[in-house]
mmCIF file as gemmi writes it, N, C-alpha and C atoms, coordinates in Angstrom:
data_model
loop_
_atom_site.group_PDB
_atom_site.id
_atom_site.type_symbol
_atom_site.label_atom_id
_atom_site.label_alt_id
_atom_site.label_comp_id
_atom_site.label_asym_id
_atom_site.label_entity_id
_atom_site.label_seq_id
_atom_site.pdbx_PDB_ins_code
_atom_site.Cartn_x
_atom_site.Cartn_y
_atom_site.Cartn_z
_atom_site.occupancy
_atom_site.B_iso_or_equiv
_atom_site.pdbx_formal_charge
_atom_site.auth_seq_id
_atom_site.auth_asym_id
_atom_site.pdbx_PDB_model_num
ATOM 1 N N . UNK Axp A 1 ? 6.197 -10.018 -68.125 1 0 ? 1 A 1
ATOM 2 C CA . UNK Axp A 1 ? 6.694 -10.677 -66.955 1 0 ? 1 A 1
ATOM 3 C C . UNK Axp A 1 ? 7.057 -9.672 -65.856 1 0 ? 1 A 1
ATOM 4 N N . UNK Axp A 2 ? 7.591 -8.527 -66.212 1 0 ? 2 A 1
ATOM 5 C CA . UNK Axp A 2 ? 7.942 -7.502 -65.255 1 0 ? 2 A 1
ATOM 6 C C . UNK Axp A 2 ? 6.712 -6.949 -64.559 1 0 ? 2 A 1
ATOM 7 N N . UNK Axp A 3 ? 5.586 -6.856 -65.287 1 0 ? 3 A 1
ATOM 8 C CA . UNK Axp A 3 ? 4.352 -6.336 -64.705 1 0 ? 3 A 1
ATOM 9 C C . UNK Axp A 3 ? 3.809 -7.325 -63.677 1 0 ? 3 A 1
ATOM 10 N N . UNK Axp A 4 ? 3.867 -8.593 -63.965 1 0 ? 4 A 1
ATOM 11 C CA . UNK Axp A 4 ? 3.385 -9.622 -63.037 1 0 ? 4 A 1
ATOM 12 C C . UNK Axp A 4 ? 4.21 -9.573 -61.757 1 0 ? 4 A 1
ATOM 13 N N . UNK Axp A 5 ? 5.525 -9.399 -61.91 1 0 ? 5 A 1
ATOM 14 C CA . UNK Axp A 5 ? 6.399 -9.312 -60.745 1 0 ? 5 A 1
ATOM 15 C C . UNK Axp A 5 ? 6.071 -8.078 -59.912 1 0 ? 5 A 1
ATOM 16 N N . UNK Axp A 6 ? 5.815 -6.965 -60.569 1 0 ? 6 A 1
ATOM 17 C CA . UNK Axp A 6 ? 5.45 -5.734 -59.859 1 0 ? 6 A 1
ATOM 18 C C . UNK Axp A 6 ? 4.11 -5.892 -59.143 1 0 ? 6 A 1
ATOM 19 N N . UNK Axp A 7 ? 3.154 -6.573 -59.771 1 0 ? 7 A 1
ATOM 20 C CA . UNK Axp A 7 ? 1.858 -6.807 -59.132 1 0 ? 7 A 1
ATOM 21 C C . UNK Axp A 7 ? 2.014 -7.69 -57.888 1 0 ? 7 A 1
ATOM 22 N N . UNK Axp A 8 ? 2.841 -8.731 -58.004 1 0 ? 8 A 1
ATOM 23 C CA . UNK Axp A 8 ? 3.079 -9.603 -56.855 1 0 ? 8 A 1
ATOM 24 C C . UNK Axp A 8 ? 3.758 -8.826 -55.727 1 0 ? 8 A 1
ATOM 25 N N . UNK Axp A 9 ? 4.701 -7.983 -56.117 1 0 ? 9 A 1
ATOM 26 C CA . UNK Axp A 9 ? 5.407 -7.176 -55.123 1 0 ? 9 A 1
ATOM 27 C C . UNK Axp A 9 ? 4.44 -6.196 -54.458 1 0 ? 9 A 1
ATOM 28 N N . UNK Axp A 10 ? 3.568 -5.558 -55.248 1 0 ? 10 A 1
ATOM 29 C CA . UNK Axp A 10 ? 2.559 -4.639 -54.711 1 0 ? 10 A 1
ATOM 30 C C . UNK Axp A 10 ? 1.612 -5.371 -53.784 1 0 ? 10 A 1
ATOM 31 N N . UNK Axp A 11 ? 1.169 -6.567 -54.162 1 0 ? 11 A 1
ATOM 32 C CA . UNK Axp A 11 ? 0.277 -7.366 -53.326 1 0 ? 11 A 1
ATOM 33 C C . UNK Axp A 11 ? 0.972 -7.776 -52.023 1 0 ? 11 A 1
ATOM 34 N N . UNK Axp A 12 ? 2.24 -8.146 -52.108 1 0 ? 12 A 1
ATOM 35 C CA . UNK Axp A 12 ? 2.989 -8.538 -50.916 1 0 ? 12 A 1
ATOM 36 C C . UNK Axp A 12 ? 3.127 -7.354 -49.958 1 0 ? 12 A 1
ATOM 37 N N . UNK Axp A 13 ? 3.412 -6.18 -50.516 1 0 ? 13 A 1
ATOM 38 C CA . UNK Axp A 13 ? 3.54 -4.985 -49.672 1 0 ? 13 A 1
ATOM 39 C C . UNK Axp A 13 ? 2.185 -4.641 -49.054 1 0 ? 13 A 1
ATOM 40 N N . UNK Axp A 14 ? 1.108 -4.767 -49.81 1 0 ? 14 A 1
ATOM 41 C CA . UNK Axp A 14 ? -0.231 -4.485 -49.293 1 0 ? 14 A 1
ATOM 42 C C . UNK Axp A 14 ? -0.577 -5.469 -48.177 1 0 ? 14 A 1
ATOM 43 N N . UNK Axp A 15 ? -0.255 -6.749 -48.378 1 0 ? 15 A 1
ATOM 44 C CA . UNK Axp A 15 ? -0.502 -7.761 -47.333 1 0 ? 15 A 1
ATOM 45 C C . UNK Axp A 15 ? 0.325 -7.473 -46.088 1 0 ? 15 A 1
ATOM 46 N N . UNK Axp A 16 ? 1.569 -7.103 -46.303 1 0 ? 16 A 1
ATOM 47 C CA . UNK Axp A 16 ? 2.438 -6.776 -45.186 1 0 ? 16 A 1
ATOM 48 C C . UNK Axp A 16 ? 1.879 -5.579 -44.413 1 0 ? 16 A 1
ATOM 49 N N . UNK Axp A 17 ? 1.391 -4.602 -45.154 1 0 ? 17 A 1
ATOM 50 C CA . UNK Axp A 17 ? 0.794 -3.414 -44.513 1 0 ? 17 A 1
ATOM 51 C C . UNK Axp A 17 ? -0.42 -3.805 -43.678 1 0 ? 17 A 1
ATOM 52 N N . UNK Axp A 18 ? -1.262 -4.67 -44.22 1 0 ? 18 A 1
ATOM 53 C CA . UNK Axp A 18 ? -2.441 -5.135 -43.474 1 0 ? 18 A 1
ATOM 54 C C . UNK Axp A 18 ? -2.032 -5.887 -42.209 1 0 ? 18 A 1
ATOM 55 N N . UNK Axp A 19 ? -1.018 -6.739 -42.328 1 0 ? 19 A 1
ATOM 56 C CA . UNK Axp A 19 ? -0.539 -7.492 -41.168 1 0 ? 19 A 1
ATOM 57 C C . UNK Axp A 19 ? -0.013 -6.529 -40.091 1 0 ? 19 A 1
ATOM 58 N N . UNK Axp A 20 ? 0.746 -5.52 -40.53 1 0 ? 20 A 1
ATOM 59 C CA . UNK Axp A 20 ? 1.271 -4.543 -39.574 1 0 ? 20 A 1
ATOM 60 C C . UNK Axp A 20 ? 0.153 -3.748 -38.917 1 0 ? 20 A 1
ATOM 61 N N . UNK Axp A 21 ? -0.854 -3.392 -39.703 1 0 ? 21 A 1
ATOM 62 C CA . UNK Axp A 21 ? -1.994 -2.656 -39.133 1 0 ? 21 A 1
ATOM 63 C C . UNK Axp A 21 ? -2.733 -3.521 -38.114 1 0 ? 21 A 1
ATOM 64 N N . UNK Axp A 22 ? -2.926 -4.801 -38.437 1 0 ? 22 A 1
ATOM 65 C CA . UNK Axp A 22 ? -3.581 -5.714 -37.503 1 0 ? 22 A 1
ATOM 66 C C . UNK Axp A 22 ? -2.76 -5.858 -36.22 1 0 ? 22 A 1
ATOM 67 N N . UNK Axp A 23 ? -1.457 -6.011 -36.386 1 0 ? 23 A 1
ATOM 68 C CA . UNK Axp A 23 ? -0.59 -6.118 -35.21 1 0 ? 23 A 1
ATOM 69 C C . UNK Axp A 23 ? -0.649 -4.841 -34.381 1 0 ? 23 A 1
ATOM 70 N N . UNK Axp A 24 ? -0.666 -3.713 -35.046 1 0 ? 24 A 1
ATOM 71 C CA . UNK Axp A 24 ? -0.729 -2.433 -34.339 1 0 ? 24 A 1
ATOM 72 C C . UNK Axp A 24 ? -2.04 -2.308 -33.567 1 0 ? 24 A 1
ATOM 73 N N . UNK Axp A 25 ? -3.133 -2.721 -34.167 1 0 ? 25 A 1
ATOM 74 C CA . UNK Axp A 25 ? -4.426 -2.679 -33.489 1 0 ? 25 A 1
ATOM 75 C C . UNK Axp A 25 ? -4.408 -3.59 -32.261 1 0 ? 25 A 1
ATOM 76 N N . UNK Axp A 26 ? -3.889 -4.811 -32.428 1 0 ? 26 A 1
ATOM 77 C CA . UNK Axp A 26 ? -3.829 -5.742 -31.302 1 0 ? 26 A 1
ATOM 78 C C . UNK Axp A 26 ? -2.896 -5.215 -30.205 1 0 ? 26 A 1
ATOM 79 N N . UNK Axp A 27 ? -1.789 -4.635 -30.621 1 0 ? 27 A 1
ATOM 80 C CA . UNK Axp A 27 ? -0.857 -4.064 -29.642 1 0 ? 27 A 1
ATOM 81 C C . UNK Axp A 27 ? -1.509 -2.914 -28.894 1 0 ? 27 A 1
ATOM 82 N N . UNK Axp A 28 ? -2.224 -2.062 -29.594 1 0 ? 28 A 1
ATOM 83 C CA . UNK Axp A 28 ? -2.926 -0.949 -28.934 1 0 ? 28 A 1
ATOM 84 C C . UNK Axp A 28 ? -3.995 -1.464 -27.969 1 0 ? 28 A 1
ATOM 85 N N . UNK Axp A 29 ? -4.688 -2.529 -28.355 1 0 ? 29 A 1
ATOM 86 C CA . UNK Axp A 29 ? -5.691 -3.111 -27.458 1 0 ? 29 A 1
ATOM 87 C C . UNK Axp A 29 ? -5.037 -3.65 -26.189 1 0 ? 29 A 1
ATOM 88 N N . UNK Axp A 30 ? -3.894 -4.335 -26.357 1 0 ? 30 A 1
ATOM 89 C CA . UNK Axp A 30 ? -3.182 -4.861 -25.187 1 0 ? 30 A 1
ATOM 90 C C . UNK Axp A 30 ? -2.662 -3.718 -24.314 1 0 ? 30 A 1
ATOM 91 N N . UNK Axp A 31 ? -2.19 -2.659 -24.947 1 0 ? 31 A 1
ATOM 92 C CA . UNK Axp A 31 ? -1.724 -1.502 -24.174 1 0 ? 31 A 1
ATOM 93 C C . UNK Axp A 31 ? -2.875 -0.863 -23.405 1 0 ? 31 A 1
ATOM 94 N N . UNK Axp A 32 ? -4.03 -0.771 -24.025 1 0 ? 32 A 1
ATOM 95 C CA . UNK Axp A 32 ? -5.202 -0.222 -23.331 1 0 ? 32 A 1
ATOM 96 C C . UNK Axp A 32 ? -5.572 -1.096 -22.133 1 0 ? 32 A 1
ATOM 97 N N . UNK Axp A 33 ? -5.544 -2.419 -22.326 1 0 ? 33 A 1
ATOM 98 C CA . UNK Axp A 33 ? -5.845 -3.338 -21.227 1 0 ? 33 A 1
ATOM 99 C C . UNK Axp A 33 ? -4.813 -3.202 -20.108 1 0 ? 33 A 1
ATOM 100 N N . UNK Axp A 34 ? -3.551 -3.063 -20.505 1 0 ? 34 A 1
ATOM 101 C CA . UNK Axp A 34 ? -2.485 -2.906 -19.513 1 0 ? 34 A 1
ATOM 102 C C . UNK Axp A 34 ? -2.659 -1.616 -18.735 1 0 ? 34 A 1
ATOM 103 N N . UNK Axp A 35 ? -2.984 -0.54 -19.428 1 0 ? 35 A 1
ATOM 104 C CA . UNK Axp A 35 ? -3.213 0.744 -18.749 1 0 ? 35 A 1
ATOM 105 C C . UNK Axp A 35 ? -4.389 0.658 -17.785 1 0 ? 35 A 1
ATOM 106 N N . UNK Axp A 36 ? -5.449 -0.012 -18.198 1 0 ? 36 A 1
ATOM 107 C CA . UNK Axp A 36 ? -6.603 -0.18 -17.315 1 0 ? 36 A 1
ATOM 108 C C . UNK Axp A 36 ? -6.216 -0.994 -16.079 1 0 ? 36 A 1
ATOM 109 N N . UNK Axp A 37 ? -5.444 -2.054 -16.285 1 0 ? 37 A 1
ATOM 110 C CA . UNK Axp A 37 ? -5 -2.879 -15.157 1 0 ? 37 A 1
ATOM 111 C C . UNK Axp A 37 ? -4.114 -2.07 -14.217 1 0 ? 37 A 1
ATOM 112 N N . UNK Axp A 38 ? -3.22 -1.296 -14.777 1 0 ? 38 A 1
ATOM 113 C CA . UNK Axp A 38 ? -2.348 -0.463 -13.946 1 0 ? 38 A 1
ATOM 114 C C . UNK Axp A 38 ? -3.159 0.566 -13.161 1 0 ? 38 A 1
ATOM 115 N N . UNK Axp A 39 ? -4.196 1.097 -13.775 1 0 ? 39 A 1
ATOM 116 C CA . UNK Axp A 39 ? -5.066 2.044 -13.073 1 0 ? 39 A 1
ATOM 117 C C . UNK Axp A 39 ? -5.755 1.39 -11.889 1 0 ? 39 A 1
ATOM 118 N N . UNK Axp A 40 ? -6.239 0.161 -12.091 1 0 ? 40 A 1
ATOM 119 C CA . UNK Axp A 40 ? -6.876 -0.571 -10.991 1 0 ? 40 A 1
ATOM 120 C C . UNK Axp A 40 ? -5.868 -0.881 -9.895 1 0 ? 40 A 1
ATOM 121 N N . UNK Axp A 41 ? -4.674 -1.279 -10.291 1 0 ? 41 A 1
ATOM 122 C CA . UNK Axp A 41 ? -3.634 -1.589 -9.302 1 0 ? 41 A 1
ATOM 123 C C . UNK Axp A 41 ? -3.289 -0.34 -8.502 1 0 ? 41 A 1
ATOM 124 N N . UNK Axp A 42 ? -3.147 0.782 -9.181 1 0 ? 42 A 1
ATOM 125 C CA . UNK Axp A 42 ? -2.836 2.041 -8.486 1 0 ? 42 A 1
ATOM 126 C C . UNK Axp A 42 ? -3.937 2.395 -7.491 1 0 ? 42 A 1
ATOM 127 N N . UNK Axp A 43 ? -5.171 2.244 -7.921 1 0 ? 43 A 1
ATOM 128 C CA . UNK Axp A 43 ? -6.299 2.526 -7.037 1 0 ? 43 A 1
ATOM 129 C C . UNK Axp A 43 ? -6.293 1.595 -5.83 1 0 ? 43 A 1
ATOM 130 N N . UNK Axp A 44 ? -6.07 0.311 -6.079 1 0 ? 44 A 1
ATOM 131 C CA . UNK Axp A 44 ? -6.021 -0.663 -4.98 1 0 ? 44 A 1
ATOM 132 C C . UNK Axp A 44 ? -4.879 -0.358 -4.02 1 0 ? 44 A 1
ATOM 133 N N . UNK Axp A 45 ? -3.738 0.054 -4.56 1 0 ? 45 A 1
ATOM 134 C CA . UNK Axp A 45 ? -2.601 0.392 -3.698 1 0 ? 45 A 1
ATOM 135 C C . UNK Axp A 45 ? -2.904 1.619 -2.84 1 0 ? 45 A 1
ATOM 136 N N . UNK Axp A 46 ? -3.608 2.581 -3.411 1 0 ? 46 A 1
ATOM 137 C CA . UNK Axp A 46 ? -4.004 3.755 -2.627 1 0 ? 46 A 1
ATOM 138 C C . UNK Axp A 46 ? -4.945 3.363 -1.5 1 0 ? 46 A 1
ATOM 139 N N . UNK Axp A 47 ? -5.888 2.466 -1.785 1 0 ? 47 A 1
ATOM 140 C CA . UNK Axp A 47 ? -6.797 1.989 -0.747 1 0 ? 47 A 1
ATOM 141 C C . UNK Axp A 47 ? -6.032 1.226 0.329 1 0 ? 47 A 1
ATOM 142 N N . UNK Axp A 48 ? -5.089 0.402 -0.1 1 0 ? 48 A 1
ATOM 143 C CA . UNK Axp A 48 ? -4.274 -0.349 0.85 1 0 ? 48 A 1
ATOM 144 C C . UNK Axp A 48 ? -3.451 0.598 1.717 1 0 ? 48 A 1
ATOM 145 N N . UNK Axp A 49 ? -2.938 1.644 1.114 1 0 ? 49 A 1
ATOM 146 C CA . UNK Axp A 49 ? -2.158 2.641 1.853 1 0 ? 49 A 1
ATOM 147 C C . UNK Axp A 49 ? -3.026 3.303 2.926 1 0 ? 49 A 1
ATOM 148 N N . UNK Axp A 50 ? -4.245 3.675 2.558 1 0 ? 50 A 1
ATOM 149 C CA . UNK Axp A 50 ? -5.168 4.285 3.529 1 0 ? 50 A 1
ATOM 150 C C . UNK Axp A 50 ? -5.472 3.305 4.659 1 0 ? 50 A 1
ATOM 151 N N . UNK Axp A 51 ? -5.754 2.055 4.302 1 0 ? 51 A 1
ATOM 152 C CA . UNK Axp A 51 ? -6.081 1.035 5.293 1 0 ? 51 A 1
ATOM 153 C C . UNK Axp A 51 ? -4.907 0.802 6.233 1 0 ? 51 A 1
ATOM 154 N N . UNK Axp A 52 ? -3.711 0.702 5.673 1 0 ? 52 A 1
ATOM 155 C CA . UNK Axp A 52 ? -2.504 0.49 6.48 1 0 ? 52 A 1
ATOM 156 C C . UNK Axp A 52 ? -2.288 1.665 7.421 1 0 ? 52 A 1
ATOM 157 N N . UNK Axp A 53 ? -2.508 2.873 6.928 1 0 ? 53 A 1
ATOM 158 C CA . UNK Axp A 53 ? -2.356 4.059 7.768 1 0 ? 53 A 1
ATOM 159 C C . UNK Axp A 53 ? -3.365 4.03 8.919 1 0 ? 53 A 1
ATOM 160 N N . UNK Axp A 54 ? -4.596 3.631 8.632 1 0 ? 54 A 1
ATOM 161 C CA . UNK Axp A 54 ? -5.614 3.541 9.684 1 0 ? 54 A 1
ATOM 162 C C . UNK Axp A 54 ? -5.222 2.506 10.733 1 0 ? 54 A 1
ATOM 163 N N . UNK Axp A 55 ? -4.696 1.38 10.286 1 0 ? 55 A 1
ATOM 164 C CA . UNK Axp A 55 ? -4.253 0.348 11.228 1 0 ? 55 A 1
ATOM 165 C C . UNK Axp A 55 ? -3.125 0.889 12.089 1 0 ? 55 A 1
ATOM 166 N N . UNK Axp A 56 ? -2.161 1.565 11.467 1 0 ? 56 A 1
ATOM 167 C CA . UNK Axp A 56 ? -1.03 2.105 12.22 1 0 ? 56 A 1
ATOM 168 C C . UNK Axp A 56 ? -1.497 3.143 13.24 1 0 ? 56 A 1
ATOM 169 N N . UNK Axp A 57 ? -2.416 4.004 12.853 1 0 ? 57 A 1
ATOM 170 C CA . UNK Axp A 57 ? -2.935 5.006 13.786 1 0 ? 57 A 1
ATOM 171 C C . UNK Axp A 57 ? -3.683 4.343 14.94 1 0 ? 57 A 1
ATOM 172 N N . UNK Axp A 58 ? -4.476 3.35 14.618 1 0 ? 58 A 1
ATOM 173 C CA . UNK Axp A 58 ? -5.22 2.632 15.645 1 0 ? 58 A 1
ATOM 174 C C . UNK Axp A 58 ? -4.259 1.925 16.601 1 0 ? 58 A 1
ATOM 175 N N . UNK Axp A 59 ? -3.235 1.302 16.044 1 0 ? 59 A 1
ATOM 176 C CA . UNK Axp A 59 ? -2.263 0.611 16.881 1 0 ? 59 A 1
ATOM 177 C C . UNK Axp A 59 ? -1.518 1.6 17.781 1 0 ? 59 A 1
ATOM 178 N N . UNK Axp A 60 ? -1.129 2.743 17.222 1 0 ? 60 A 1
ATOM 179 C CA . UNK Axp A 60 ? -0.426 3.758 18.02 1 0 ? 60 A 1
ATOM 180 C C . UNK Axp A 60 ? -1.321 4.261 19.148 1 0 ? 60 A 1
ATOM 181 N N . UNK Axp A 61 ? -2.604 4.457 18.848 1 0 ? 61 A 1
ATOM 182 C CA . UNK Axp A 61 ? -3.545 4.914 19.868 1 0 ? 61 A 1
ATOM 183 C C . UNK Axp A 61 ? -3.671 3.876 20.978 1 0 ? 61 A 1
ATOM 184 N N . UNK Axp A 62 ? -3.764 2.603 20.588 1 0 ? 62 A 1
ATOM 185 C CA . UNK Axp A 62 ? -3.878 1.532 21.574 1 0 ? 62 A 1
ATOM 186 C C . UNK Axp A 62 ? -2.621 1.45 22.442 1 0 ? 62 A 1
ATOM 187 N N . UNK Axp A 63 ? -1.46 1.587 21.802 1 0 ? 63 A 1
ATOM 188 C CA . UNK Axp A 63 ? -0.215 1.534 22.555 1 0 ? 63 A 1
ATOM 189 C C . UNK Axp A 63 ? -0.109 2.715 23.516 1 0 ? 63 A 1
ATOM 190 N N . UNK Axp A 64 ? -0.527 3.884 23.072 1 0 ? 64 A 1
ATOM 191 C CA . UNK Axp A 64 ? -0.5 5.068 23.93 1 0 ? 64 A 1
ATOM 192 C C . UNK Axp A 64 ? -1.448 4.89 25.108 1 0 ? 64 A 1
ATOM 193 N N . UNK Axp A 65 ? -2.63 4.36 24.842 1 0 ? 65 A 1
ATOM 194 C CA . UNK Axp A 65 ? -3.595 4.118 25.913 1 0 ? 65 A 1
ATOM 195 C C . UNK Axp A 65 ? -3.025 3.116 26.903 1 0 ? 65 A 1
ATOM 196 N N . UNK Axp A 66 ? -2.47 2.031 26.403 1 0 ? 66 A 1
ATOM 197 C CA . UNK Axp A 66 ? -1.883 1.021 27.293 1 0 ? 66 A 1
ATOM 198 C C . UNK Axp A 66 ? -0.744 1.628 28.099 1 0 ? 66 A 1
ATOM 199 N N . UNK Axp A 67 ? 0.11 2.393 27.417 1 0 ? 67 A 1
ATOM 200 C CA . UNK Axp A 67 ? 1.26 3.003 28.094 1 0 ? 67 A 1
ATOM 201 C C . UNK Axp A 67 ? 0.792 3.981 29.165 1 0 ? 67 A 1
ATOM 202 N N . UNK Axp A 68 ? -0.21 4.788 28.854 1 0 ? 68 A 1
ATOM 203 C CA . UNK Axp A 68 ? -0.741 5.752 29.83 1 0 ? 68 A 1
ATOM 204 C C . UNK Axp A 68 ? -1.318 5.035 31.042 1 0 ? 68 A 1
ATOM 205 N N . UNK Axp A 69 ? -2.063 3.966 30.801 1 0 ? 69 A 1
ATOM 206 C CA . UNK Axp A 69 ? -2.64 3.2 31.903 1 0 ? 69 A 1
ATOM 207 C C . UNK Axp A 69 ? -1.539 2.566 32.748 1 0 ? 69 A 1
ATOM 208 N N . UNK Axp A 70 ? -0.515 2.066 32.104 1 0 ? 70 A 1
ATOM 209 C CA . UNK Axp A 70 ? 0.595 1.437 32.806 1 0 ? 70 A 1
ATOM 210 C C . UNK Axp A 70 ? 1.336 2.469 33.667 1 0 ? 70 A 1
ATOM 211 N N . UNK Axp A 71 ? 1.592 3.651 33.098 1 0 ? 71 A 1
ATOM 212 C CA . UNK Axp A 71 ? 2.278 4.712 33.846 1 0 ? 71 A 1
ATOM 213 C C . UNK Axp A 71 ? 1.425 5.142 35.038 1 0 ? 71 A 1
ATOM 214 N N . UNK Axp A 72 ? 0.128 5.274 34.821 1 0 ? 72 A 1
ATOM 215 C CA . UNK Axp A 72 ? -0.768 5.678 35.911 1 0 ? 72 A 1
ATOM 216 C C . UNK Axp A 72 ? -0.752 4.624 37.025 1 0 ? 72 A 1
ATOM 217 N N . UNK Axp A 73 ? -0.772 3.363 36.659 1 0 ? 73 A 1
ATOM 218 C CA . UNK Axp A 73 ? -0.729 2.291 37.64 1 0 ? 73 A 1
ATOM 219 C C . UNK Axp A 73 ? 0.591 2.345 38.421 1 0 ? 73 A 1
ATOM 220 N N . UNK Axp A 74 ? 1.688 2.567 37.714 1 0 ? 74 A 1
ATOM 221 C CA . UNK Axp A 74 ? 2.987 2.671 38.392 1 0 ? 74 A 1
ATOM 222 C C . UNK Axp A 74 ? 3.039 3.876 39.329 1 0 ? 74 A 1
ATOM 223 N N . UNK Axp A 75 ? 2.473 4.986 38.885 1 0 ? 75 A 1
ATOM 224 C CA . UNK Axp A 75 ? 2.444 6.176 39.745 1 0 ? 75 A 1
ATOM 225 C C . UNK Axp A 75 ? 1.657 5.898 41.024 1 0 ? 75 A 1
ATOM 226 N N . UNK Axp A 76 ? 0.534 5.207 40.893 1 0 ? 76 A 1
ATOM 227 C CA . UNK Axp A 76 ? -0.275 4.852 42.062 1 0 ? 76 A 1
ATOM 228 C C . UNK Axp A 76 ? 0.494 3.921 43 1 0 ? 76 A 1
ATOM 229 N N . UNK Axp A 77 ? 1.212 2.963 42.422 1 0 ? 77 A 1
ATOM 230 C CA . UNK Axp A 77 ? 1.988 2.044 43.246 1 0 ? 77 A 1
ATOM 231 C C . UNK Axp A 77 ? 3.119 2.786 43.963 1 0 ? 77 A 1
ATOM 232 N N . UNK Axp A 78 ? 3.783 3.717 43.273 1 0 ? 78 A 1
ATOM 233 C CA . UNK Axp A 78 ? 4.847 4.503 43.901 1 0 ? 78 A 1
ATOM 234 C C . UNK Axp A 78 ? 4.285 5.356 45.029 1 0 ? 78 A 1
ATOM 235 N N . UNK Axp A 79 ? 3.152 5.99 44.793 1 0 ? 79 A 1
ATOM 236 C CA . UNK Axp A 79 ? 2.508 6.807 45.827 1 0 ? 79 A 1
ATOM 237 C C . UNK Axp A 79 ? 2.159 5.934 47.032 1 0 ? 79 A 1
ATOM 238 N N . UNK Axp A 80 ? 1.621 4.747 46.784 1 0 ? 80 A 1
ATOM 239 C CA . UNK Axp A 80 ? 1.284 3.828 47.871 1 0 ? 80 A 1
ATOM 240 C C . UNK Axp A 80 ? 2.539 3.438 48.646 1 0 ? 80 A 1
ATOM 241 N N . UNK Axp A 81 ? 3.609 3.137 47.945 1 0 ? 81 A 1
ATOM 242 C CA . UNK Axp A 81 ? 4.865 2.766 48.614 1 0 ? 81 A 1
ATOM 243 C C . UNK Axp A 81 ? 5.422 3.932 49.431 1 0 ? 81 A 1
ATOM 244 N N . UNK Axp A 82 ? 5.298 5.148 48.887 1 0 ? 82 A 1
ATOM 245 C CA . UNK Axp A 82 ? 5.763 6.322 49.635 1 0 ? 82 A 1
ATOM 246 C C . UNK Axp A 82 ? 4.962 6.497 50.922 1 0 ? 82 A 1
ATOM 247 N N . UNK Axp A 83 ? 3.66 6.301 50.824 1 0 ? 83 A 1
ATOM 248 C CA . UNK Axp A 83 ? 2.813 6.423 52.016 1 0 ? 83 A 1
ATOM 249 C C . UNK Axp A 83 ? 3.158 5.339 53.04 1 0 ? 83 A 1
ATOM 250 N N . UNK Axp A 84 ? 3.392 4.122 52.59 1 0 ? 84 A 1
ATOM 251 C CA . UNK Axp A 84 ? 3.761 3.036 53.494 1 0 ? 84 A 1
ATOM 252 C C . UNK Axp A 84 ? 5.096 3.34 54.18 1 0 ? 84 A 1
ATOM 253 N N . UNK Axp A 85 ? 6.034 3.864 53.372 1 0 ? 85 A 1
ATOM 254 C CA . UNK Axp A 85 ? 7.344 4.198 53.92 1 0 ? 85 A 1
ATOM 255 C C . UNK Axp A 85 ? 7.226 5.277 54.984 1 0 ? 85 A 1
ATOM 256 N N . UNK Axp A 86 ? 6.396 6.294 54.727 1 0 ? 86 A 1
ATOM 257 C CA . UNK Axp A 86 ? 6.183 7.365 55.706 1 0 ? 86 A 1
ATOM 258 C C . UNK Axp A 86 ? 5.575 6.795 56.984 1 0 ? 86 A 1
ATOM 259 N N . UNK Axp A 87 ? 4.602 5.913 56.865 1 0 ? 87 A 1
ATOM 260 C CA . UNK Axp A 87 ? 3.988 5.305 58.053 1 0 ? 87 A 1
ATOM 261 C C . UNK Axp A 87 ? 5.003 4.455 58.816 1 0 ? 87 A 1
ATOM 262 N N . UNK Axp A 88 ? 5.808 3.726 58.061 1 0 ? 88 A 1
ATOM 263 C CA . UNK Axp A 88 ? 6.811 2.894 58.695 1 0 ? 88 A 1
ATOM 264 C C . UNK Axp A 88 ? 7.826 3.749 59.452 1 0 ? 88 A 1
ATOM 265 N N . UNK Axp A 89 ? 8.267 4.846 58.772 1 0 ? 89 A 1
ATOM 266 C CA . UNK Axp A 89 ? 9.246 5.742 59.424 1 0 ? 89 A 1
ATOM 267 C C . UNK Axp A 89 ? 8.658 6.377 60.672 1 0 ? 89 A 1
ATOM 268 N N . UNK Axp A 90 ? 7.387 6.763 60.62 1 0 ? 90 A 1
ATOM 269 C CA . UNK Axp A 90 ? 6.725 7.331 61.801 1 0 ? 90 A 1
ATOM 270 C C . UNK Axp A 90 ? 6.606 6.312 62.916 1 0 ? 90 A 1
ATOM 271 N N . UNK Axp A 91 ? 6.292 5.102 62.541 1 0 ? 91 A 1
ATOM 272 C CA . UNK Axp A 91 ? 6.151 4.023 63.537 1 0 ? 91 A 1
ATOM 273 C C . UNK Axp A 91 ? 7.497 3.636 64.103 1 0 ? 91 A 1
ATOM 274 N N . UNK Axp A 92 ? 8.52 3.647 63.326 1 0 ? 92 A 1
ATOM 275 C CA . UNK Axp A 92 ? 9.851 3.252 63.79 1 0 ? 92 A 1
ATOM 276 C C . UNK Axp A 92 ? 10.48 4.37 64.614 1 0 ? 92 A 1
ATOM 277 N N . UNK Axp A 93 ? 10.073 5.585 64.391 1 0 ? 93 A 1
ATOM 278 C CA . UNK Axp A 93 ? 10.631 6.72 65.096 1 0 ? 93 A 1
ATOM 279 C C . UNK Axp A 93 ? 10.073 6.863 66.493 1 0 ? 93 A 1
ATOM 280 N N . UNK Axp A 94 ? 9.004 6.246 66.834 1 0 ? 94 A 1
ATOM 281 C CA . UNK Axp A 94 ? 8.366 6.37 68.159 1 0 ? 94 A 1
ATOM 282 C C . UNK Axp A 94 ? 9.01 5.528 69.154 1 0 ? 94 A 1
């Protein structure tokens, strides 16, 4: 009777070992899938970062161009007003 009990115990431990090995294999497979997914996410985030940087640079360039054009227009208007004022002062002084 003791031998039968030992055999059952040995079989139970062997089954438990197989179950643990199967779980370990499945866990390793899931970890591999997770690592692959994280790698893709990291790559996508790097691409998004590059794209966002390009948009920001483009926007800054556009704003600078607009600002430069606006300043130039204001400078021209100020110059025109100065010339008008000079003509007015000359005309009023006569």
